[in-house]
N, C-alpha and C positions, 0 to 999 in steps of 0.2 A: 780618664778610660783605665782600667787595670789590664794587666796582662791575663787572660784566662787560660789554667789549667786544664786540660781534657783529662779525666780518668778513662779507663778502659769500660768502665759502664757506659758514661757519658757516650763516648764512642759508638758502642752497641747500641743506643738508643737513638742517635743521630743516624747510624747506618739504617736502621728501620727507617724513621720517616724519610731517607733520602731514597731509599727503596721505593716504598710509596708513592713519592712525588715523581720519581723517575718513569714509573708505569702510568702513572695518571698521563705526563707529557707524550709518553707513546702513545697514548690512545687517543690524545687528544690532536696532535700532529700527523696521527695516521703514518708510524712509523715501524718497520719492521721486530719482532718483539727481540731480536738479538741486539740491537741497540740500547736497550733498558742499559747494561752495564756502564757502557758508553755515558749516556746519559745521567746515570747516578754518581759516577766521577768527575763528570764536569761541574756536576751541582757542589757536589762534595768540595771542590777546590774552588770554587766560587768562595763558597761559605768560610772556608780556612783563611780567604783573603780577607774575609769582611769580620772574621771574628775580633780584631781588634777594637769594633766597634759597640760590640756588646756589653749593654749595662746592664746588669743582675737586679738592679732597683727597678726596672722598666718593665721586666717580664723573664719569664723562664728559658733556660736553654734552647728546648725544643721549639719553643713559641718563635723565637730570633732566627732558628734554624728552618722554620717551614716558611717564615716569610722570604730567606733568603733564597732557598730554593724554589720557590713559585715565582719569584722574580727573576731567577736563572731559566726556569723552565717556560717562562712566556718568550723570554730571548731568543732558545731553543727553537722552539714551536715556529716563533717569527721567520727565525733565519730558514728553516724547512719551507715554510709557506715561500719565502720569496725563491730559493731555489728550484721549489715544485714549479713555480711560475715563470720562470724562466727556461725550463724546459721544454721542447717540443717532441712530445711523443705521439706516436704514429705506429700502426700496426701495417703486415707487410701485404696484407689484403685490404687496406683501406684504399677507395677508389681515388685516383690523384685530378683525375679531370675527365669529362662527359663530352665526347668528340659527337655523341650521335643521339637520336630520338628513338626510341622506342626498343626494337631488337640492337640495337648497337651496343658494340661492346665497351666496357669501362675500361680504362687503363687503370692498374693498381700498382703500388709502389714498388711491388717484385716483380713486375713487367719493367719498369722504367729503368731500376737500378740495376746496371750488369754485374753478375759474380767476379767478374774481372776486377772491380772498384775494390773490393775487398769488405772485411767486416765493417771498417768506420764507416763506408757511404751507407751499409744496411743499417746503420746506428743514427744515419743523418749528419755526420761529421763531414768536414770538406776533407777531400781527397786530392793528394797534388802529384798529379801524373809526370810532372816534370821532375820531383824529386825522385818518384819512382824509378825514372828512367836512368836517371844519373846516378842512382844505386846501381841498378842492372850494368850500367857500361863498367862502372866502378868493379865491380865485382867480375865482368869478363877482364878485365885490363888485369885484375890481381890474378887471376887463375892463366891465364896466358905470359905472366911474369914469373908465377911458380914453375917450379919443376914437377913432374907429374910424381914424383917419391916422396913428395911435401905435402900432398894431400892427405894421408893419413895422420899426419902430425897435427895439422891444421883441423881436421876432425876431434882428433883426440884433445888438442886445446880447447875446443869448445865447452867439454865437459870438465876440465882438470888442469888444474896447474902447472906449468914446467918441471918443477918440482916432482910432483906426484906423478908425472908421466917417465921421469928420468928414473924413479924408483920403481916403475910397474913395466914400462916399457922395455922393448929388447936396446934400445939404444943406451950407451952411457950419456952420463951427464955432460960431461967436455963437447961429445958427438951431437948431442940434443942441441946444447946451447951455442954452439957452432953452427948448425945448421938453420937455427933461430936466426942467425946475425945474418946469417947468407940471404935468408928470407927476405928479411928488413930491407937490407940492401939492394936486392932487386925490386922490392915495393917502391923504394926512394927514388930508384932509376927510372919506375914506369910513372912517378908523378903522384903516387899516392899517398904519400906520408909528407906532410910541410916539415 
């Protein structure tokens, strides 16, 4: 096996073949059209890894690339099929259970899952009420430990770095960093930092 040097003309032809095969895989696997580029890149990467095995005496570069692209495409479609089989897709208006006969109401998923559970519950993911309660308690302890004049600093730090805040804010850099150190010490004393 020899090392194959690809010219720009070879790459153009291979990109066209990869694009065609990526569209084919997208149709077969019923993927959204925006994933064609990702599929094409995955196919090209697989092809480049297999390029040292190319033998010009056995066939053309395009034929070798097409076989590589098709093999990778089959694996991509299989992976998508497995992932789709693992998903449990449900509509919010889908009946969950039937309690009655005749005119009695059917409960839907929308009625069973309270809005307070959040978006993850609507998507069928597990929600952890204990972890949410612990977060709320920690936030309450943190807000009790901080001074009221530090709240605007905390809000501003959610959007920028301390350096940016010192440049644009009313506090000088030394005052800002001193206040941040005081906040850390108060939060440490409240048991919020390890």
